[in-house]
N, C-alpha and C positions, 0 to 999 in steps of 0.2 A: 504494500500500500504506500509505503514511504517513497518507493521508486516512482510510482505513478504521480505522487505529489511533486516530486522533483522534475519529472518530465513535463507535467502540466505547467509548473512554474517556468521552466525553460521555454516552453512554447509561448506562454503569456509574455515572457520577456522579449522574445523575438517579435511577437505581434506588436508589442508596445513600441519597440524600436522602429518597426516598419511604419507604424502610424506617425511617429515623430518625424521619420525621414520623409514621408509623404508631405507633411505639413511644411517642413523646411524647403523641400523642392518646390512646392506650390508657391510659397511665399517669395522665394527667390525668382522663380520664373515669372510670376506676375509683376514683380518689381522691375525685372529686366525688360519685359515686353510692354509694360504699361504705356499707353499713349502712342504706340507705334501704329501708323495707318496701315490698313490692309489693302491689297489690290494695287501694287506698285508696278505691275508688268506692262501697263499701257505706256507706249513710248511717249517721251516728252520732246518738245522742240529743242534742238541742240545745235550750236555752232561752235566747233572746236576752237576757233580763234577767239571766242569770247571768254574762255577760261584758261587757267594754267594747269588744268588737270589732264587726265589721260582716259583712254577708252580700252576696256578689255572685251575682246570678242571671243565668245565661246560657242561650242556646239553642245546642245543639250539633248540627250537621249533619255527617254522616260518610259516607265511602265505604268504611269498614272493615266487616269481617264481624263479627257478634256473637260474643262469646267463649263465651256460655252460662254465664258466671260473674258473679254480681252484684258481685263484688269488683273486676272489671276491665271489665265491660260489653262492650268491643270489643277485638278482637285486632289484629294487624298484617297480617292477610290481607285480600284484596280482596272487596268485595261488589258484585254487579251492580245493586243497588238502594240508594238512600240511606236513612238512618235519622235520625230527629229525636229529641232528648232534651232535656228541661229539667233543668238541674243548678244547684244552689245550693251555694256554697262559703263556709264561715265563715272569716273572716280575723281573727287575734288583734289586739289593740290594739298601738300602737307601743311600748307599755311592754314588750312581749314579742317584738318583731321590729324589724328595721331596714328602712325603705322600700327597695324594690328586691330584697328577698330573699323566697324561698319557704321557709316553715318546715315542712319535711316532718316527718311524725310519726316519732317515735323508735321507737314500737311501736304496734300496733293493739289496740283502736280508738284513733283520734286524740283528743287533748284539745283541744277548740275554744278553750279559754282561752289556750293557748300555741302551738297548731299549726294549720296549714291542715286543714280537715276538711270532707268532703262531708256536708251535712245534709239534702239532699233530691234525689231523682232521679225524674223523671216521664217515662215513655215516651210520646211524642206520635205520633199518627197522621199519615201522609203520604199525600196532601196534606191541608191544612186545619189540622193541629196547629200549624204555625208561625204562622199568622195568629192563632189563639187566644192563643198565647204573647205575640205582639207587642202585642195589644190590652191586655194586662196590664202591659206594660213599654214604654210609648211613649217616654218621655224626650224630649219635644218634637220627636219625629220624627227625631232623630239616631241613626244606626246605625253601629256599628263591627264590621267583620268581620275576624277574625284568622285567618291561615293560618300554621301553625307550620312548622318546618324539619325537617331530617334527624335521624334517631335519636331520635324522640319516641314514647313510648307515649301512649295515649289520656289517661291520668291526668296525664302530664307536660304535655300541651297544656292541659288543663283548669286545672291549678293555675297555670301560667305566665300564662294569659290572665286568670285571676281576680286575680293580683297586678298585672298591667298595668292593668286596669280600676280597681282600688282605688287604686293609687298615683298614677295619672294624674289622678284626680278628674274623668274625662271623664263628661259628662252624656249617656250613650249607652245604647241598647239593645245589649248585647253578644252577638254571634253568633260562635261558633267553628266553623270548618270544619276538620275533622281528617281527614287522608288516611292510607292504609295504610302506616305505617312499621313495620318489624320491630324498630326500636330496637336495632340491632346495628351496630357500626362497620364490619364487613366486608360488610354488606348495602347498601352505598352504591348500587350499580346497581339493586338491587331497589327501593329507595326512589325513585330517580330515575324508574324506569319506572312506579311507582305514582302519581307526580305526573301523568305523561302519561295514565294510566288515569283519573285523577280530574278532568281539566280540564273535561269536559262537565258533570259534576255541579256543579262550582263555578260554571261559567258559568250553569247553570240557577238555582242558588241566588242568584247576584247579580241575575239578571234578575227573579226572583220577588220579592226584597226591594224592588228599585227600582220595581216596579209597584204596590206597596202605596200606597194613597191617603194614608195617614197618615205615610208616610216622606217626609222633606224632604231629607235628605242622607245619603249613604253614604260612609264612609271605610273603605278596605281597608288593613289593616296586615299585612304579610307578612314572614316572617323566613327567611333562609338559602335552602334548597331550595324553601321555600314561595313564594319570590318568582318562581321559574320557573313554578310552577303558576299563580300569579296572573296573570303576564304572558300566559301561553298562554290562559287563560280569557278575559281581556279582549280579546286579539287575536281569538279565535274569535267573541266577541260583535260586535266591530267589523266583521269580515268578513261575518258572518251577517246583521246588522241594518243595516250601513252606518255604524254609529257605536257608541260606548260609551254606555250608558244615562246620560241627562243628570243623574240624581240621584247618580251615582257621582262625587263632587266631588274626592275626595282619595285618592291612592294613596301609601302610605308603604312603602318597601322598606328593610328593615333587614338589613345584612350580606348583600346579594343574591349568591347563588351562581349567577351567570349569566355566561357568556362575554360580554365587552363587545361584540363584533361582533354576537352574536345579539341582545343587548338593543337595539342600534341598529335592527335589522330589526323586532323586535317593537314597539318604540316607534313607528316610522314607520307600521306597519300598523294602528295604532290610529286613524289618520285625523286630520283637522285639529282636531276637537272632542274633545280629550283631557282627562282629569282633571288636577288639579294633582299634580305628582310631587315627593316628597321622598325623598332617598336618604341613609341613614346608612352611612358607610364607616369603615374603620379599617385602616391599613396593617400593623398587628401582629396581624391575625386569623390564628391558626394553622390553624383549620379551613379557611379559604379558601385558605391556602397549600397545604394537602394537596390540596384540590379542584383547584387549578391543576395540580399534578403529574399527577393522575389524568386531567385533561381536555386533555392535549396541550400543557401549559405555555403556555396562553393566559390572560391576565390575567382575574381575576374582577372583576365590577363593584364588589363590596363592599370590594375591597382597593386601589382606585385612589387616587392622590393627586390630588384635584380641582383643585389649583393648577397641576399640570403640564399642558403641552400634549401632545397635542391635546385632552385631556379638557376643560380649562377653556373653550376656545373653543366646543366643540361643546355642552357643557352649558349655557353661557350662551345660545347660539343657540336651544336647545330650551326655555329657561325652566325648567330642572329645578333645584330646590334641593338642594344636597348639603351635608351637615353632616359634618365630619371629626372622628371621635371617637378618633383615634389616641392623644392624650395623656390620655384619660380612663382612670382606674384603677378596676377593679371586682374582685370576688372570682372572676370567671370566668377560670380559668386559660387558656382557649383564646382569650380576648378576642373571643368570637363573639356574646355576648349583651349587649353594653354598652347597647344602646338600652333594655332592660328593667331592667337592674340599676343604672343611674345615675338617682337620683331626679330630677335636673334635667332629663334628657332625657325620661324617661317623663312628667313633668309638662308639658314642652313639647308632647309629642304630645297629651295630653289637654286642655290648656287652650287651645291655639292651632291646631294643625294639623288636629285633628278638625273644628273649626268653620270651617276654611278661612281663618283669619286670616293676614294677611301678616306675615312677620318684618320688623321695622324696627329701625333702630339707636336709635330713641328709646324703645322700651319693651320690648326683649328683651335680656337678658344671658345668653349661652350658657355662661358660666363660663370661668374662666381657662384659656387654652390651647386652647379649642375654636374651630375656625374654620369658616366657612361660605362656600360659593359659591352665591349666590342670584340666579338669573335675571339675570345680567349684571354682577354685582359680586362680586369676591373681597374678603373682609374678615377681620379678626382678631377679637379678643375683643369680642363683642357688637357688632361693627361690620359690620352687614349691611344691605343694602337690597334691595328687591324691585320688579320691574316685570314687567308682562305681556309675554311674548315669544311671538308666535304662529307664527313660522317653524319648520317641522318640523326635527327633527334629521336630518342626512343620514347621518352615521356617527360612532360613537364608536370611534376607531381604536386598535388595539394599537400602542404606540410602536415595537415591533420590526418592524411591517409598514407603517409610514407611507410613503405614496408621495410622491415629490417632483415627479413629472410633473404637468403641468397637465391632462393628458388623464384624464377620469374613468375609474376602474376599472369592471369589470363589476359589482362589488359596489356601487359608488356608484350605478350606473344602476338596479340592482334596488331599492336602498333609496329612491331618489327617485321610483320609478314608483308608479302607483296599484295597490295589491294586488288590487283587484277587477277589473282588466282581464284 
């Protein structure tokens, strides 16, 4: 009977923490989005000579259903067919904004001189429209594909990606893949199922881009729940084709909302010829803390301490670069979007990781307090080294379930087996 009381108390404690976490998230989200106008996708009049800002042009592929409203373009509902759109976003000069921030319009129409503003929208035919768009935006053959996270409207994803491309200085053709999110905190499960619904569309998009003759390298940048979608699409590609497309050189997972055990399985099933992986983590990520409660109290990949065992050994063995952003301070109250809101980190993405450059202690400073575990070496401020490690990861284990026995578990055996057998 005492055991049952202890179990009931534990369950009550978790439920209580979950309720508190929900209250915290709702409070922060409301305060962050309060007063933000909706429906910013209708283009505004814009003359580039009138401002000192710049324009980011992106190709947007989506599995969302059209909204029927030019001010929003697409809803949070699911579409059985993909849609392609060319979108141009004007970004004000640094005189009117701080790098790492999105200057949302205070009212509509937006003022391009001081706010982010959509200045052009082109509906593109599918198939064929994407190829025409790319021919006009080659950027030396480098492509960056961004996959957003939970609780994002179409316009949220467009403006955030425009900010990342602009602030990173990346010489890339930007492609946004946006999936059906209802952008409501209590629709977490709907959003998660929408990622599963969209993985074949993303896989097709990745394969199509990689087949283009003029494309030389593809970098996939995914955030939060979008990292699950990305890993599943890459995993499907590897199982279907026997490998991940060779032009997909770099995969960057920011605040990944993935069960660590599941990530180990996904990573292993990509096969021996994997892209380079970089993961941005933060132990103070409140959104991932909530996700952990919802998901059976299993650690989320984006909240691990990469210096702790068994993570450090397994990440080193896999050759995965992990950058710990726990000490980085941004305006994000949830600590969930540091990769985009820290000017140093977003520039690291654009100037080095997108082009596949190795982080070395001779020419990279990550900033005070930022640490990295890079393919075999744990280091401190700007003290990182990289080597190529080809041995596959066998398991990134939850510390609470680490086995001390020398006999491999069933999960170990599954992870080490050939997924195509």
